[in-house]
C-alpha positions, 0 to 999 in steps of 0.5 A: 349938287345932284339929288342922287349924289346927295341921297348917296351921301346921306345913306353913307352917313347912315351906314357910318352912324349905324356902324360907329355905335357897334364899334364904340361898344366893342372898343369899350367892351375890351376894357370891361367884360360886360354883355354887349347889349349892356354896352350898347345901352350905355351909349344910347340910341342917339347914333341909331336914331340919327342913322335912321333919319339920315337913311330916310333923308337919303331915300327921299333925296333919291325918290322925290325928284323921280316922282316929281318928274314922272308927275310933271310928264303926266300933267304935261300929257294931260294938258296937251290932250286937253288943249287938243279937245278944247280947240274950237272947230271952224267947220261948226261956226255959222257966218 
């Protein structure tokens, strides 16, 4: 699976979990007229915590391969330049 696709899936899961916490509190609030903050605290911070974890994973899935490719290109340039400098000069050798 492509890293960008996997990152987008994690971000979508994060948005779903974030929204489902509020949706659950709203549905529960229909039958009991309490403050919305009290209803959110009844359902805990589990979906919110998993939402943040999923969001971080999604962002990392998108950014890490880009950074890895960027570093690999830079290291290849350094290696190529080092090999050019390190080549022995045939003109400086004495027979």
